C-alpha positions as CSV (number, residue, x, y, z in Angstrom):
1,I,112.2,82.5,173.2
2,K,111.3,81.9,176.8
3,K,114.3,83.4,177.9
4,M,113.2,86.4,175.2
5,I,110.0,86.6,177.4
6,E,112.0,86.0,180.7
7,L,114.2,88.8,179.8
8,Q,111.2,91.0,178.8
9,L,109.3,90.8,181.9
10,E,112.4,91.5,183.9
11,L,112.4,95.0,182.4
12,K,108.9,95.4,182.8
13,A,109.1,95.1,186.4
14,K,112.1,97.5,186.5
15,I,110.3,99.9,184.8
16,S,107.0,99.4,186.7
17,K,104.7,100.8,184.6
18,E,100.8,100.4,184.6
19,K,99.6,98.8,181.5
20,V,97.6,100.3,179.9
21,S,93.4,99.9,180.1
22,F,91.4,99.6,177.5
23,E,87.5,99.2,176.8
24,V,85.9,96.5,174.7
25,I,84.0,98.1,171.9
26,E,80.5,96.1,172.2
27,F,77.5,96.3,168.8
28,E,74.2,96.8,169.4
29,S,73.0,93.2,169.1
30,E,70.2,94.2,166.8
31,L,73.0,95.4,164.5
32,V,74.9,92.4,164.3
33,S,71.9,90.6,163.8
34,K,70.8,92.6,160.6
35,V,74.2,92.3,159.6
36,D,74.6,88.9,160.3
37,E,71.1,87.8,158.7
38,K,71.4,89.5,155.3
39,F,75.2,89.1,154.7
40,R,75.7,85.6,155.6
41,G,73.8,83.5,153.0
42,P,75.3,85.5,150.2
43,L,78.7,85.8,151.1
44,S,78.8,82.1,151.5
45,E,77.8,81.7,147.9
46,A,80.3,84.9,146.7
47,L,83.2,82.7,148.8
48,K,83.1,80.0,146.2
49,I,83.6,82.0,143.1
50,P,87.4,80.5,141.7
51,K,88.5,83.4,140.7
52,K,90.2,86.2,142.8
53,H,88.5,89.6,141.4
54,D,85.7,88.2,140.7
55,R,85.2,86.8,143.7
56,Q,86.4,90.1,145.4
57,E,83.7,92.3,143.1
58,A,80.7,90.0,144.2
59,I,82.0,90.7,147.8
60,D,82.2,94.5,147.3
61,K,79.6,94.9,145.8
62,L,77.2,93.0,148.4
63,T,79.2,94.8,151.4
64,E,78.1,98.1,149.5
65,E,74.6,96.9,149.1
66,I,73.9,96.0,153.0
67,T,75.7,99.2,154.4
68,T,74.0,101.2,151.7
69,E,70.6,99.6,153.2
70,L,71.5,99.6,156.7
71,N,72.7,103.3,157.0
72,P,70.7,105.6,154.7
73,E,71.6,108.4,156.2
74,Q,75.6,107.7,155.5
75,D,76.4,108.2,159.1
76,D,80.1,107.7,159.5
77,D,80.3,106.3,163.0
78,L,77.4,103.3,161.7
79,K,79.5,102.8,158.5
80,E,82.7,102.1,160.4
81,K,80.3,99.6,162.7
82,I,78.6,98.0,159.9
83,K,82.3,97.7,158.3
84,T,83.8,96.0,161.5
85,I,80.4,93.3,162.0
86,L,80.7,92.2,158.1
87,H,84.7,91.5,158.6
88,D,83.8,89.5,161.5
89,V,81.3,87.8,159.9
90,E,83.4,86.8,157.2
91,K,86.1,85.5,159.2
92,D,83.6,83.1,160.6
93,V,81.9,82.3,157.4
94,V,85.5,81.1,156.0
95,R,86.8,79.2,158.9
96,K,83.4,77.2,159.4
97,Q,83.0,76.6,156.0
98,I,86.9,75.0,156.3
99,L,86.0,73.2,159.9
100,N,82.7,71.7,158.5
101,E,81.7,71.4,154.7
102,K,85.8,71.0,154.2
103,I,85.3,73.8,151.6
104,R,88.1,76.5,151.1
105,I,87.9,79.8,149.7
106,D,87.3,79.3,145.5
107,G,85.3,76.5,146.5
108,R,88.4,74.0,146.6
109,G,88.1,71.2,148.9
110,L,90.8,70.4,151.3
111,T,93.0,67.9,149.7
112,D,92.3,70.0,145.4
113,I,95.4,71.8,143.8
114,R,94.8,74.6,141.5
115,P,96.0,73.9,137.9
116,I,99.1,73.5,137.2
117,S,101.0,73.9,134.0
118,C,105.3,73.8,133.4
119,E,106.7,74.8,130.1
120,V,110.9,75.5,129.9
121,G,112.8,76.8,127.2
122,Y,110.4,79.5,126.8
123,V,113.3,82.5,126.5
124,A,114.8,81.2,123.6
125,R,118.7,83.3,124.2
126,A,118.9,82.7,127.7
127,H,120.8,79.1,129.5
128,G,117.9,78.1,130.7
129,S,114.4,79.4,131.3
130,G,110.6,78.1,132.8
131,I,107.2,79.5,133.0
132,F,105.4,77.8,136.1
133,T,101.6,78.5,136.3
134,R,99.4,77.7,139.4
135,G,95.9,78.8,139.3
136,E,96.3,82.3,139.2
137,T,100.1,82.3,140.0
138,Q,102.8,82.7,137.2
139,A,106.4,83.1,137.4
140,L,108.6,83.2,134.3
141,V,112.4,82.0,135.6
142,V,115.0,82.3,133.5
143,S,118.6,81.0,134.8
144,T,122.3,82.4,133.1
145,L,125.4,80.7,133.8
146,G,129.1,82.5,133.7
147,T,132.6,82.0,134.9
148,G,133.9,82.0,138.6
149,Q,134.6,86.4,138.0
150,D,131.0,86.4,137.5
151,E,130.9,85.4,141.2
152,Q,129.7,87.6,143.6
153,K,131.3,89.5,146.2
154,I,130.4,90.1,149.5
155,E,132.4,92.4,152.0
156,T,131.7,90.8,155.5
157,L,133.1,91.6,159.1
158,E,135.0,88.3,158.8
159,G,136.3,89.4,155.2
160,T,135.4,88.8,151.4
161,I,133.6,85.5,150.6
162,N,132.4,85.0,147.2
163,K,128.7,83.8,146.2
164,S,128.5,81.3,142.8
165,F,124.6,81.4,143.4
166,M,122.3,83.9,143.4
167,L,118.2,83.9,143.0
168,H,117.1,87.2,142.7
169,Y,113.1,87.7,142.6
170,N,111.0,90.4,141.2
171,F,107.1,91.2,142.4
172,P,106.3,94.0,139.9
173,A,103.0,96.0,140.8
174,F,101.2,94.7,137.7
175,C,100.7,91.2,138.9
176,T,98.7,91.7,141.4
177,G,96.7,94.3,139.4
178,E,98.2,97.4,140.6
179,V,99.8,100.5,139.8
180,K,103.1,101.4,141.9
181,F,106.3,103.3,140.5
182,I,109.3,100.8,140.1
183,G,112.0,101.2,142.5
184,S,114.6,99.1,144.4
185,P,113.8,95.8,145.3
186,G,111.7,95.7,149.2
187,R,112.1,93.8,152.0
188,R,109.4,90.9,150.8
189,E,111.4,91.2,147.6
190,I,114.9,90.2,149.6
191,G,112.8,88.0,151.5
192,H,111.0,85.7,148.6
193,G,114.2,85.7,146.9
194,M,116.8,84.2,150.0
195,L,113.8,81.7,150.5
196,A,114.1,80.6,147.4
197,E,117.3,80.5,146.7
198,R,117.6,78.4,150.1
199,A,115.7,76.1,148.8
200,L,117.8,75.2,145.9
201,L,120.8,75.8,147.2
202,P,120.4,72.1,148.9
203,I,120.5,70.3,145.2
204,L,122.6,72.1,143.4
205,P,125.8,70.2,142.5
206,T,129.3,70.6,143.7
207,K,131.9,73.1,142.1
208,D,134.2,70.1,141.4
209,T,131.3,68.6,138.8
210,F,129.8,72.1,137.8
211,P,132.3,75.0,138.4
212,Y,129.7,77.6,137.1
213,T,128.4,80.7,139.0
214,I,125.0,80.4,138.8
215,R,122.5,83.3,138.6
216,I,118.1,82.7,138.3
217,V,116.0,85.7,137.9
218,S,112.3,85.1,139.2
219,E,109.9,87.7,137.3
220,I,106.1,87.5,138.8
221,L,103.8,87.6,136.1
222,E,100.6,87.2,138.2
223,S,100.1,86.5,141.7
224,N,97.3,84.8,144.1
225,G,99.4,83.0,146.3
226,S,102.6,81.6,147.0
227,S,105.1,83.6,144.2
228,S,107.9,82.6,145.9
229,M,107.1,79.0,146.0
230,A,106.4,79.0,142.2
231,S,109.7,80.5,142.2
232,V,111.1,77.4,143.5
233,C,109.3,75.2,140.8
234,G,110.0,77.8,137.9
235,G,113.7,77.1,139.2
236,S,114.1,73.6,139.4
237,L,112.3,73.9,135.6
238,A,115.1,76.9,134.1
239,L,118.2,74.8,135.9
240,M,117.6,71.7,134.5
241,D,116.6,73.4,131.1
242,A,120.3,75.0,131.2
243,G,122.1,71.9,132.0
244,V,122.2,71.9,135.3
245,P,123.3,68.5,137.1
246,I,121.1,69.0,139.4
247,K,120.8,66.2,142.4
248,S,116.8,66.4,142.4
249,P,114.1,69.0,141.4
250,V,112.4,70.5,144.7
251,A,109.3,72.0,144.7
């Protein structure tokens, strides 16, 4: 990265463009104090609510109450200022709770984990399946076995290669309570799928001992953090359920 930075600085010197100057926006100290005084205490309590949607509803309600109280005229400029100050206060409260009180958002301590449950054989007709649930994140992961004819053929600059292990990751809008069009996989799905695939690749048996093509599909049913890691855990469960002699479970 240092070499890249040197190259950028060299390019900058050749172009010799002046750096754009900007003014730092300062808010009135009285307004900052008022927002802080009204928001900090109730926000600290709201942040400890365990459920994500309940917590966000409480924070949204607080934000609306304070904005209405401090901006009865509904002035747009003032509304934006209050919104920015509220965000800064929230950031400060979260950081201080973690550093000073050792409490994270949702009231967990630094070493507490969300409730975890695992179940295998959930999809009766698939070769292997597992449901991995951690807190408000849930992945239904299914594994399918095939012959060498089912390998994925990929054309590269160096020729055609065959891929005998694939992991596909789906993140539908309903898993975060949203409504969206269903389209082709985006960068997130492709990236998370590759991340989980690379985590499971080292534990797979060699082609000599297990000559099957393996495809894993992770369907995220609910998401509140780290669904790619839920796919890895669910992938381990689905592989074991399918009878794949993996070297070790991975999480």
